[in-house]
mmCIF file of the N, C-alpha and C atoms, coordinates in Angstrom:
data_MODEL
# 
_entry.id   MODEL 
# 
loop_
_atom_site.group_PDB 
_atom_site.id 
_atom_site.type_symbol 
_atom_site.label_atom_id 
_atom_site.label_alt_id 
_atom_site.label_comp_id 
_atom_site.label_asym_id 
_atom_site.label_entity_id 
_atom_site.label_seq_id 
_atom_site.pdbx_PDB_ins_code 
_atom_site.Cartn_x 
_atom_site.Cartn_y 
_atom_site.Cartn_z 
_atom_site.occupancy 
_atom_site.B_iso_or_equiv 
_atom_site.pdbx_formal_charge 
_atom_site.auth_seq_id 
_atom_site.auth_comp_id 
_atom_site.auth_asym_id 
_atom_site.auth_atom_id 
_atom_site.pdbx_PDB_model_num 
ATOM 1   N N  . MET A 1 1  ? -164.795 -234.186 -128.812 1.00 0.00 ? 1  MET A N  1 
ATOM 2   C CA . MET A 1 1  ? -165.303 -234.273 -130.128 1.00 0.00 ? 1  MET A CA 1 
ATOM 3   C C  . MET A 1 1  ? -164.318 -233.833 -131.118 1.00 0.00 ? 1  MET A C  1 
ATOM 4   N N  . SER A 1 2  ? -164.211 -234.516 -132.323 1.00 0.00 ? 2  SER A N  1 
ATOM 5   C CA . SER A 1 2  ? -163.288 -234.179 -133.341 1.00 0.00 ? 2  SER A CA 1 
ATOM 6   C C  . SER A 1 2  ? -163.765 -232.893 -134.026 1.00 0.00 ? 2  SER A C  1 
ATOM 7   N N  . THR A 1 3  ? -162.815 -232.241 -134.684 1.00 0.00 ? 3  THR A N  1 
ATOM 8   C CA . THR A 1 3  ? -163.149 -231.061 -135.459 1.00 0.00 ? 3  THR A CA 1 
ATOM 9   C C  . THR A 1 3  ? -162.565 -231.187 -136.868 1.00 0.00 ? 3  THR A C  1 
ATOM 10  N N  . ASN A 1 4  ? -163.118 -230.460 -137.771 1.00 0.00 ? 4  ASN A N  1 
ATOM 11  C CA . ASN A 1 4  ? -162.567 -230.461 -139.111 1.00 0.00 ? 4  ASN A CA 1 
ATOM 12  C C  . ASN A 1 4  ? -161.587 -229.326 -139.220 1.00 0.00 ? 4  ASN A C  1 
ATOM 13  N N  . ASP A 1 5  ? -161.082 -229.020 -140.434 1.00 0.00 ? 5  ASP A N  1 
ATOM 14  C CA . ASP A 1 5  ? -160.100 -227.981 -140.644 1.00 0.00 ? 5  ASP A CA 1 
ATOM 15  C C  . ASP A 1 5  ? -160.545 -226.591 -140.242 1.00 0.00 ? 5  ASP A C  1 
ATOM 16  N N  . ASP A 1 6  ? -161.862 -226.371 -140.279 1.00 0.00 ? 6  ASP A N  1 
ATOM 17  C CA . ASP A 1 6  ? -162.408 -225.021 -139.945 1.00 0.00 ? 6  ASP A CA 1 
ATOM 18  C C  . ASP A 1 6  ? -162.742 -224.945 -138.492 1.00 0.00 ? 6  ASP A C  1 
ATOM 19  N N  . ASP A 1 7  ? -162.336 -225.833 -137.643 1.00 0.00 ? 7  ASP A N  1 
ATOM 20  C CA . ASP A 1 7  ? -162.636 -225.932 -136.232 1.00 0.00 ? 7  ASP A CA 1 
ATOM 21  C C  . ASP A 1 7  ? -164.155 -225.984 -135.942 1.00 0.00 ? 7  ASP A C  1 
ATOM 22  N N  . GLN A 1 8  ? -164.884 -226.546 -136.872 1.00 0.00 ? 8  GLN A N  1 
ATOM 23  C CA . GLN A 1 8  ? -166.297 -226.774 -136.689 1.00 0.00 ? 8  GLN A CA 1 
ATOM 24  C C  . GLN A 1 8  ? -166.466 -228.209 -136.273 1.00 0.00 ? 8  GLN A C  1 
ATOM 25  N N  . PRO A 1 9  ? -167.376 -228.485 -135.345 1.00 0.00 ? 9  PRO A N  1 
ATOM 26  C CA . PRO A 1 9  ? -167.579 -229.881 -134.954 1.00 0.00 ? 9  PRO A CA 1 
ATOM 27  C C  . PRO A 1 9  ? -168.000 -230.774 -136.131 1.00 0.00 ? 9  PRO A C  1 
ATOM 28  N N  . LEU A 1 10 ? -167.440 -232.002 -136.198 1.00 0.00 ? 10 LEU A N  1 
ATOM 29  C CA . LEU A 1 10 ? -167.757 -232.906 -137.280 1.00 0.00 ? 10 LEU A CA 1 
ATOM 30  C C  . LEU A 1 10 ? -169.145 -233.442 -137.143 1.00 0.00 ? 10 LEU A C  1 
ATOM 31  N N  . THR A 1 11 ? -169.771 -233.699 -138.264 1.00 0.00 ? 11 THR A N  1 
ATOM 32  C CA . THR A 1 11 ? -171.111 -234.326 -138.235 1.00 0.00 ? 11 THR A CA 1 
ATOM 33  C C  . THR A 1 11 ? -170.886 -235.817 -137.828 1.00 0.00 ? 11 THR A C  1 
ATOM 34  N N  . LYS A 1 12 ? -171.959 -236.402 -137.438 1.00 0.00 ? 12 LYS A N  1 
ATOM 35  C CA . LYS A 1 12 ? -171.946 -237.836 -137.118 1.00 0.00 ? 12 LYS A CA 1 
ATOM 36  C C  . LYS A 1 12 ? -171.506 -238.651 -138.353 1.00 0.00 ? 12 LYS A C  1 
ATOM 37  N N  . ASP A 1 13 ? -171.953 -238.271 -139.505 1.00 0.00 ? 13 ASP A N  1 
ATOM 38  C CA . ASP A 1 13 ? -171.616 -239.018 -140.700 1.00 0.00 ? 13 ASP A CA 1 
ATOM 39  C C  . ASP A 1 13 ? -170.138 -238.892 -141.050 1.00 0.00 ? 13 ASP A C  1 
ATOM 40  N N  . GLU A 1 14 ? -169.584 -237.667 -140.858 1.00 0.00 ? 14 GLU A N  1 
ATOM 41  C CA . GLU A 1 14 ? -168.157 -237.449 -141.115 1.00 0.00 ? 14 GLU A CA 1 
ATOM 42  C C  . GLU A 1 14 ? -167.317 -238.190 -140.093 1.00 0.00 ? 14 GLU A C  1 
ATOM 43  N N  . THR A 1 15 ? -167.736 -238.228 -138.875 1.00 0.00 ? 15 THR A N  1 
ATOM 44  C CA . THR A 1 15 ? -166.987 -238.932 -137.788 1.00 0.00 ? 15 THR A CA 1 
ATOM 45  C C  . THR A 1 15 ? -166.991 -240.430 -138.176 1.00 0.00 ? 15 THR A C  1 
ATOM 46  N N  . LEU A 1 16 ? -168.131 -240.986 -138.522 1.00 0.00 ? 16 LEU A N  1 
ATOM 47  C CA . LEU A 1 16 ? -168.210 -242.402 -138.868 1.00 0.00 ? 16 LEU A CA 1 
ATOM 48  C C  . LEU A 1 16 ? -167.386 -242.726 -140.141 1.00 0.00 ? 16 LEU A C  1 
ATOM 49  N N  . ARG A 1 17 ? -167.398 -241.812 -141.086 1.00 0.00 ? 17 ARG A N  1 
ATOM 50  C CA . ARG A 1 17 ? -166.590 -242.016 -142.307 1.00 0.00 ? 17 ARG A CA 1 
ATOM 51  C C  . ARG A 1 17 ? -165.122 -242.077 -141.969 1.00 0.00 ? 17 ARG A C  1 
ATOM 52  N N  . ARG A 1 18 ? -164.668 -241.163 -141.126 1.00 0.00 ? 18 ARG A N  1 
ATOM 53  C CA . ARG A 1 18 ? -163.222 -241.180 -140.715 1.00 0.00 ? 18 ARG A CA 1 
ATOM 54  C C  . ARG A 1 18 ? -162.881 -242.406 -139.923 1.00 0.00 ? 18 ARG A C  1 
ATOM 55  N N  . MET A 1 19 ? -163.766 -242.818 -139.068 1.00 0.00 ? 19 MET A N  1 
ATOM 56  C CA . MET A 1 19 ? -163.512 -244.053 -138.303 1.00 0.00 ? 19 MET A CA 1 
ATOM 57  C C  . MET A 1 19 ? -163.410 -245.208 -139.210 1.00 0.00 ? 19 MET A C  1 
ATOM 58  N N  . GLU A 1 20 ? -164.259 -245.298 -140.234 1.00 0.00 ? 20 GLU A N  1 
ATOM 59  C CA . GLU A 1 20 ? -164.171 -246.450 -141.169 1.00 0.00 ? 20 GLU A CA 1 
ATOM 60  C C  . GLU A 1 20 ? -162.874 -246.419 -141.976 1.00 0.00 ? 20 GLU A C  1 
ATOM 61  N N  . GLN A 1 21 ? -162.420 -245.207 -142.359 1.00 0.00 ? 21 GLN A N  1 
ATOM 62  C CA . GLN A 1 21 ? -161.135 -245.090 -143.034 1.00 0.00 ? 21 GLN A CA 1 
ATOM 63  C C  . GLN A 1 21 ? -160.007 -245.572 -142.157 1.00 0.00 ? 21 GLN A C  1 
ATOM 64  N N  . ASP A 1 22 ? -160.003 -245.136 -140.885 1.00 0.00 ? 22 ASP A N  1 
ATOM 65  C CA . ASP A 1 22 ? -158.953 -245.568 -139.968 1.00 0.00 ? 22 ASP A CA 1 
ATOM 66  C C  . ASP A 1 22 ? -158.982 -247.015 -139.786 1.00 0.00 ? 22 ASP A C  1 
ATOM 67  N N  . ARG A 1 23 ? -160.160 -247.623 -139.667 1.00 0.00 ? 23 ARG A N  1 
ATOM 68  C CA . ARG A 1 23 ? -160.286 -249.065 -139.450 1.00 0.00 ? 23 ARG A CA 1 
ATOM 69  C C  . ARG A 1 23 ? -159.735 -249.795 -140.656 1.00 0.00 ? 23 ARG A C  1 
ATOM 70  N N  . ALA A 1 24 ? -160.117 -249.389 -141.852 1.00 0.00 ? 24 ALA A N  1 
ATOM 71  C CA . ALA A 1 24 ? -159.656 -249.970 -143.118 1.00 0.00 ? 24 ALA A CA 1 
ATOM 72  C C  . ALA A 1 24 ? -158.125 -249.888 -143.202 1.00 0.00 ? 24 ALA A C  1 
ATOM 73  N N  . ARG A 1 25 ? -157.583 -248.749 -142.836 1.00 0.00 ? 25 ARG A N  1 
ATOM 74  C CA . ARG A 1 25 ? -156.086 -248.526 -142.872 1.00 0.00 ? 25 ARG A CA 1 
ATOM 75  C C  . ARG A 1 25 ? -155.427 -249.470 -141.903 1.00 0.00 ? 25 ARG A C  1 
ATOM 76  N N  . LEU A 1 26 ? -155.945 -249.608 -140.681 1.00 0.00 ? 26 LEU A N  1 
ATOM 77  C CA . LEU A 1 26 ? -155.339 -250.509 -139.697 1.00 0.00 ? 26 LEU A CA 1 
ATOM 78  C C  . LEU A 1 26 ? -155.436 -251.961 -140.128 1.00 0.00 ? 26 LEU A C  1 
ATOM 79  N N  . GLU A 1 27 ? -156.565 -252.356 -140.696 1.00 0.00 ? 27 GLU A N  1 
ATOM 80  C CA . GLU A 1 27 ? -156.711 -253.738 -141.194 1.00 0.00 ? 27 GLU A CA 1 
ATOM 81  C C  . GLU A 1 27 ? -155.729 -254.027 -142.299 1.00 0.00 ? 27 GLU A C  1 
ATOM 82  N N  . ALA A 1 28 ? -155.468 -253.082 -143.140 1.00 0.00 ? 28 ALA A N  1 
ATOM 83  C CA . ALA A 1 28 ? -154.506 -253.272 -144.252 1.00 0.00 ? 28 ALA A CA 1 
ATOM 84  C C  . ALA A 1 28 ? -153.075 -253.390 -143.691 1.00 0.00 ? 28 ALA A C  1 
ATOM 85  N N  . ASP A 1 29 ? -152.762 -252.543 -142.662 1.00 0.00 ? 29 ASP A N  1 
ATOM 86  C CA . ASP A 1 29 ? -151.477 -252.613 -142.016 1.00 0.00 ? 29 ASP A CA 1 
ATOM 87  C C  . ASP A 1 29 ? -151.282 -254.016 -141.412 1.00 0.00 ? 29 ASP A C  1 
ATOM 88  N N  . ILE A 1 30 ? -152.291 -254.507 -140.723 1.00 0.00 ? 30 ILE A N  1 
ATOM 89  C CA . ILE A 1 30 ? -152.204 -255.809 -140.063 1.00 0.00 ? 30 ILE A CA 1 
ATOM 90  C C  . ILE A 1 30 ? -152.001 -256.925 -141.128 1.00 0.00 ? 30 ILE A C  1 
ATOM 91  N N  . LYS A 1 31 ? -152.749 -256.842 -142.190 1.00 0.00 ? 31 LYS A N  1 
ATOM 92  C CA . LYS A 1 31 ? -152.659 -257.794 -143.272 1.00 0.00 ? 31 LYS A CA 1 
ATOM 93  C C  . LYS A 1 31 ? -151.212 -257.856 -143.845 1.00 0.00 ? 31 LYS A C  1 
ATOM 94  N N  . HIS A 1 32 ? -150.705 -256.642 -144.155 1.00 0.00 ? 32 HIS A N  1 
ATOM 95  C CA . HIS A 1 32 ? -149.346 -256.562 -144.662 1.00 0.00 ? 32 HIS A CA 1 
ATOM 96  C C  . HIS A 1 32 ? -148.295 -257.119 -143.661 1.00 0.00 ? 32 HIS A C  1 
ATOM 97  N N  . SER A 1 33 ? -148.491 -256.819 -142.394 1.00 0.00 ? 33 SER A N  1 
ATOM 98  C CA . SER A 1 33 ? -147.558 -257.360 -141.375 1.00 0.00 ? 33 SER A CA 1 
ATOM 99  C C  . SER A 1 33 ? -147.598 -258.893 -141.370 1.00 0.00 ? 33 SER A C  1 
ATOM 100 N N  . ARG A 1 34 ? -148.830 -259.398 -141.376 1.00 0.00 ? 34 ARG A N  1 
ATOM 101 C CA . ARG A 1 34 ? -148.961 -260.904 -141.413 1.00 0.00 ? 34 ARG A CA 1 
ATOM 102 C C  . ARG A 1 34 ? -148.361 -261.500 -142.642 1.00 0.00 ? 34 ARG A C  1 
ATOM 103 N N  . ASP A 1 35 ? -148.573 -260.875 -143.806 1.00 0.00 ? 35 ASP A N  1 
ATOM 104 C CA . ASP A 1 35 ? -147.965 -261.343 -145.044 1.00 0.00 ? 35 ASP A CA 1 
ATOM 105 C C  . ASP A 1 35 ? -146.426 -261.310 -144.936 1.00 0.00 ? 35 ASP A C  1 
ATOM 106 N N  . ASP A 1 36 ? -145.897 -260.263 -144.406 1.00 0.00 ? 36 ASP A N  1 
ATOM 107 C CA . ASP A 1 36 ? -144.415 -260.166 -144.210 1.00 0.00 ? 36 ASP A CA 1 
ATOM 108 C C  . ASP A 1 36 ? -143.913 -261.270 -143.340 1.00 0.00 ? 36 ASP A C  1 
ATOM 109 N N  . LEU A 1 37 ? -144.608 -261.541 -142.253 1.00 0.00 ? 37 LEU A N  1 
ATOM 110 C CA . LEU A 1 37 ? -144.181 -262.636 -141.395 1.00 0.00 ? 37 LEU A CA 1 
ATOM 111 C C  . LEU A 1 37 ? -144.240 -263.944 -142.032 1.00 0.00 ? 37 LEU A C  1 
ATOM 112 N N  . ARG A 1 38 ? -145.310 -264.223 -142.809 1.00 0.00 ? 38 ARG A N  1 
ATOM 113 C CA . ARG A 1 38 ? -145.443 -265.512 -143.503 1.00 0.00 ? 38 ARG A CA 1 
ATOM 114 C C  . ARG A 1 38 ? -144.344 -265.633 -144.574 1.00 0.00 ? 38 ARG A C  1 
ATOM 115 N N  . ALA A 1 39 ? -143.990 -264.584 -145.206 1.00 0.00 ? 39 ALA A N  1 
ATOM 116 C CA . ALA A 1 39 ? -142.934 -264.624 -146.267 1.00 0.00 ? 39 ALA A CA 1 
ATOM 117 C C  . ALA A 1 39 ? -141.592 -264.942 -145.687 1.00 0.00 ? 39 ALA A C  1 
ATOM 118 N N  . THR A 1 40 ? -141.325 -264.624 -144.422 1.00 0.00 ? 40 THR A N  1 
ATOM 119 C CA . THR A 1 40 ? -140.036 -264.854 -143.873 1.00 0.00 ? 40 THR A CA 1 
ATOM 120 C C  . THR A 1 40 ? -139.937 -266.093 -143.041 1.00 0.00 ? 40 THR A C  1 
ATOM 121 N N  . GLU A 1 41 ? -141.058 -266.847 -142.830 1.00 0.00 ? 41 GLU A N  1 
ATOM 122 C CA . GLU A 1 41 ? -141.021 -268.046 -142.067 1.00 0.00 ? 41 GLU A CA 1 
ATOM 123 C C  . GLU A 1 41 ? -140.120 -269.094 -142.698 1.00 0.00 ? 41 GLU A C  1 
ATOM 124 N N  . GLY A 1 42 ? -139.211 -269.679 -141.901 1.00 0.00 ? 42 GLY A N  1 
ATOM 125 C CA . GLY A 1 42 ? -138.352 -270.660 -142.385 1.00 0.00 ? 42 GLY A CA 1 
ATOM 126 C C  . GLY A 1 42 ? -137.132 -270.195 -143.192 1.00 0.00 ? 42 GLY A C  1 
ATOM 127 N N  . ASN A 1 43 ? -137.002 -268.904 -143.388 1.00 0.00 ? 43 ASN A N  1 
ATOM 128 C CA . ASN A 1 43 ? -135.853 -268.312 -144.124 1.00 0.00 ? 43 ASN A CA 1 
ATOM 129 C C  . ASN A 1 43 ? -134.768 -267.981 -143.154 1.00 0.00 ? 43 ASN A C  1 
ATOM 130 N N  . PRO A 1 44 ? -133.526 -268.016 -143.596 1.00 0.00 ? 44 PRO A N  1 
ATOM 131 C CA . PRO A 1 44 ? -132.467 -267.587 -142.740 1.00 0.00 ? 44 PRO A CA 1 
ATOM 132 C C  . PRO A 1 44 ? -132.650 -266.129 -142.389 1.00 0.00 ? 44 PRO A C  1 
ATOM 133 N N  . PRO A 1 45 ? -132.116 -265.679 -141.257 1.00 0.00 ? 45 PRO A N  1 
ATOM 134 C CA . PRO A 1 45 ? -132.319 -264.293 -140.776 1.00 0.00 ? 45 PRO A CA 1 
ATOM 135 C C  . PRO A 1 45 ? -131.599 -263.308 -141.718 1.00 0.00 ? 45 PRO A C  1 
ATOM 136 N N  . LEU A 1 46 ? -132.216 -262.146 -141.804 1.00 0.00 ? 46 LEU A N  1 
ATOM 137 C CA . LEU A 1 46 ? -131.579 -261.052 -142.538 1.00 0.00 ? 46 LEU A CA 1 
ATOM 138 C C  . LEU A 1 46 ? -130.618 -260.382 -141.529 1.00 0.00 ? 46 LEU A C  1 
ATOM 139 N N  . ARG A 1 47 ? -129.541 -259.821 -142.023 1.00 0.00 ? 47 ARG A N  1 
ATOM 140 C CA . ARG A 1 47 ? -128.727 -259.034 -141.174 1.00 0.00 ? 47 ARG A CA 1 
ATOM 141 C C  . ARG A 1 47 ? -128.150 -257.845 -141.890 1.00 0.00 ? 47 ARG A C  1 
ATOM 142 N N  . ARG A 1 48 ? -127.801 -256.836 -141.200 1.00 0.00 ? 48 ARG A N  1 
ATOM 143 C CA . ARG A 1 48 ? -127.361 -255.624 -141.858 1.00 0.00 ? 48 ARG A CA 1 
ATOM 144 C C  . ARG A 1 48 ? -125.810 -255.662 -141.978 1.00 0.00 ? 48 ARG A C  1 
ATOM 145 N N  . ALA A 1 49 ? -125.352 -255.527 -143.197 1.00 0.00 ? 49 ALA A N  1 
ATOM 146 C CA . ALA A 1 49 ? -123.890 -255.520 -143.394 1.00 0.00 ? 49 ALA A CA 1 
ATOM 147 C C  . ALA A 1 49 ? -123.568 -254.646 -144.627 1.00 0.00 ? 49 ALA A C  1 
ATOM 148 N N  . ALA A 1 50 ? -122.554 -253.812 -144.490 1.00 0.00 ? 50 ALA A N  1 
ATOM 149 C CA . ALA A 1 50 ? -122.068 -252.947 -145.548 1.00 0.00 ? 50 ALA A CA 1 
ATOM 150 C C  . ALA A 1 50 ? -123.141 -252.133 -146.114 1.00 0.00 ? 50 ALA A C  1 
ATOM 151 N N  . GLY A 1 51 ? -124.104 -251.688 -145.332 1.00 0.00 ? 51 GLY A N  1 
ATOM 152 C CA . GLY A 1 51 ? -125.107 -250.747 -145.792 1.00 0.00 ? 51 GLY A CA 1 
ATOM 153 C C  . GLY A 1 51 ? -126.233 -251.378 -146.641 1.00 0.00 ? 51 GLY A C  1 
ATOM 154 N N  . ASP A 1 52 ? -126.298 -252.667 -146.688 1.00 0.00 ? 52 ASP A N  1 
ATOM 155 C CA . ASP A 1 52 ? -127.434 -253.338 -147.405 1.00 0.00 ? 52 ASP A CA 1 
ATOM 156 C C  . ASP A 1 52 ? -127.858 -254.575 -146.684 1.00 0.00 ? 52 ASP A C  1 
ATOM 157 N N  . TRP A 1 53 ? -129.055 -255.060 -147.045 1.00 0.00 ? 53 TRP A N  1 
ATOM 158 C CA . TRP A 1 53 ? -129.551 -256.271 -146.430 1.00 0.00 ? 53 TRP A CA 1 
ATOM 159 C C  . TRP A 1 53 ? -129.165 -257.459 -147.268 1.00 0.00 ? 53 TRP A C  1 
ATOM 160 N N  . ARG A 1 54 ? -128.565 -258.418 -146.672 1.00 0.00 ? 54 ARG A N  1 
ATOM 161 C CA . ARG A 1 54 ? -128.235 -259.651 -147.323 1.00 0.00 ? 54 ARG A CA 1 
ATOM 162 C C  . ARG A 1 54 ? -128.649 -260.801 -146.458 1.00 0.00 ? 54 ARG A C  1 
ATOM 163 N N  . ARG A 1 55 ? -129.007 -261.903 -147.071 1.00 0.00 ? 55 ARG A N  1 
ATOM 164 C CA . ARG A 1 55 ? -129.444 -263.079 -146.268 1.00 0.00 ? 55 ARG A CA 1 
ATOM 165 C C  . ARG A 1 55 ? -128.186 -263.818 -145.814 1.00 0.00 ? 55 ARG A C  1 
ATOM 166 N N  . ALA A 1 56 ? -128.132 -264.069 -144.529 1.00 0.00 ? 56 ALA A N  1 
ATOM 167 C CA . ALA A 1 56 ? -127.055 -264.850 -143.990 1.00 0.00 ? 56 ALA A CA 1 
ATOM 168 C C  . ALA A 1 56 ? -127.383 -266.320 -144.129 1.00 0.00 ? 56 ALA A C  1 
ATOM 169 N N  . ASP A 1 57 ? -126.404 -267.165 -144.261 1.00 0.00 ? 57 ASP A N  1 
ATOM 170 C CA . ASP A 1 57 ? -126.709 -268.561 -144.260 1.00 0.00 ? 57 ASP A CA 1 
ATOM 171 C C  . ASP A 1 57 ? -126.969 -269.029 -142.865 1.00 0.00 ? 57 ASP A C  1 
ATOM 172 N N  . GLU A 1 58 ? -127.250 -270.359 -142.704 1.00 0.00 ? 58 GLU A N  1 
ATOM 173 C CA . GLU A 1 58 ? -127.673 -270.878 -141.420 1.00 0.00 ? 58 GLU A CA 1 
ATOM 174 C C  . GLU A 1 58 ? -126.613 -270.720 -140.409 1.00 0.00 ? 58 GLU A C  1 
ATOM 175 N N  . SER A 1 59 ? -125.287 -270.672 -140.756 1.00 0.00 ? 59 SER A N  1 
ATOM 176 C CA . SER A 1 59 ? -124.268 -270.576 -139.762 1.00 0.00 ? 59 SER A CA 1 
ATOM 177 C C  . SER A 1 59 ? -124.074 -269.119 -139.270 1.00 0.00 ? 59 SER A C  1 
ATOM 178 N N  . GLY A 1 60 ? -124.749 -268.187 -139.935 1.00 0.00 ? 60 GLY A N  1 
ATOM 179 C CA . GLY A 1 60 ? -124.686 -266.813 -139.517 1.00 0.00 ? 60 GLY A CA 1 
ATOM 180 C C  . GLY A 1 60 ? -123.645 -265.947 -140.230 1.00 0.00 ? 60 GLY A C  1 
ATOM 181 N N  . HIS A 1 61 ? -122.867 -266.564 -141.154 1.00 0.00 ? 61 HIS A N  1 
ATOM 182 C CA . HIS A 1 61 ? -121.947 -265.730 -141.916 1.00 0.00 ? 61 HIS A CA 1 
ATOM 183 C C  . HIS A 1 61 ? -122.399 -265.543 -143.333 1.00 0.00 ? 61 HIS A C  1 
ATOM 184 N N  . ASN A 1 62 ? -121.725 -264.695 -144.027 1.00 0.00 ? 62 ASN A N  1 
ATOM 185 C CA . ASN A 1 62 ? -122.126 -264.369 -145.399 1.00 0.00 ? 62 ASN A CA 1 
ATOM 186 C C  . ASN A 1 62 ? -120.937 -264.529 -146.264 1.00 0.00 ? 62 ASN A C  1 
ATOM 187 N N  . GLU A 1 63 ? -121.024 -265.109 -147.457 1.00 0.00 ? 63 GLU A N  1 
ATOM 188 C CA . GLU A 1 63 ? -119.906 -265.265 -148.356 1.00 0.00 ? 63 GLU A CA 1 
ATOM 189 C C  . GLU A 1 63 ? -119.262 -263.984 -148.784 1.00 0.00 ? 63 GLU A C  1 
ATOM 190 N N  . GLU A 1 64 ? -120.103 -262.953 -148.899 1.00 0.00 ? 64 GLU A N  1 
ATOM 191 C CA . GLU A 1 64 ? -119.579 -261.636 -149.290 1.00 0.00 ? 64 GLU A CA 1 
ATOM 192 C C  . GLU A 1 64 ? -118.627 -261.115 -148.247 1.00 0.00 ? 64 GLU A C  1 
ATOM 193 N N  . ASP A 1 65 ? -118.837 -261.394 -146.929 1.00 0.00 ? 65 ASP A N  1 
ATOM 194 C CA . ASP A 1 65 ? -117.980 -260.983 -145.890 1.00 0.00 ? 65 ASP A CA 1 
ATOM 195 C C  . ASP A 1 65 ? -116.622 -261.650 -146.032 1.00 0.00 ? 65 ASP A C  1 
ATOM 196 N N  . GLU A 1 66 ? -116.654 -262.949 -146.421 1.00 0.00 ? 66 GLU A N  1 
ATOM 197 C CA . GLU A 1 66 ? -115.442 -263.760 -146.503 1.00 0.00 ? 66 GLU A CA 1 
ATOM 198 C C  . GLU A 1 66 ? -114.621 -263.258 -147.698 1.00 0.00 ? 66 GLU A C  1 
ATOM 199 N N  . LYS A 1 67 ? -115.249 -262.826 -148.749 1.00 0.00 ? 67 LYS A N  1 
ATOM 200 C CA . LYS A 1 67 ? -114.530 -262.345 -149.918 1.00 0.00 ? 67 LYS A CA 1 
ATOM 201 C C  . LYS A 1 67 ? -113.747 -261.048 -149.588 1.00 0.00 ? 67 LYS A C  1 
ATOM 202 N N  . ARG A 1 68 ? -114.330 -260.246 -148.718 1.00 0.00 ? 68 ARG A N  1 
ATOM 203 C CA . ARG A 1 68 ? -113.705 -259.012 -148.350 1.00 0.00 ? 68 ARG A CA 1 
ATOM 204 C C  . ARG A 1 68 ? -112.536 -259.184 -147.376 1.00 0.00 ? 68 ARG A C  1 
ATOM 205 N N  . GLY A 1 69 ? -112.470 -260.329 -146.718 1.00 0.00 ? 69 GLY A N  1 
ATOM 206 C CA . GLY A 1 69 ? -111.347 -260.632 -145.843 1.00 0.00 ? 69 GLY A CA 1 
ATOM 207 C C  . GLY A 1 69 ? -111.577 -260.426 -144.477 1.00 0.00 ? 69 GLY A C  1 
# 
């Protein structure tokens, strides 16, 4: 059984309230993950270069890399 900060057993209502909060938080995380996936569908992959994220073109290289030599 869960306990509160005072190490007293939680009431049924408090347990249900916390479960609802957890469920809502998880549903929001899932929604954001799905939105992120949808936003990147069909886009060229991101890659890490020079400490920042830049979008690589379809061939996998980046014009900024070519400018640097």
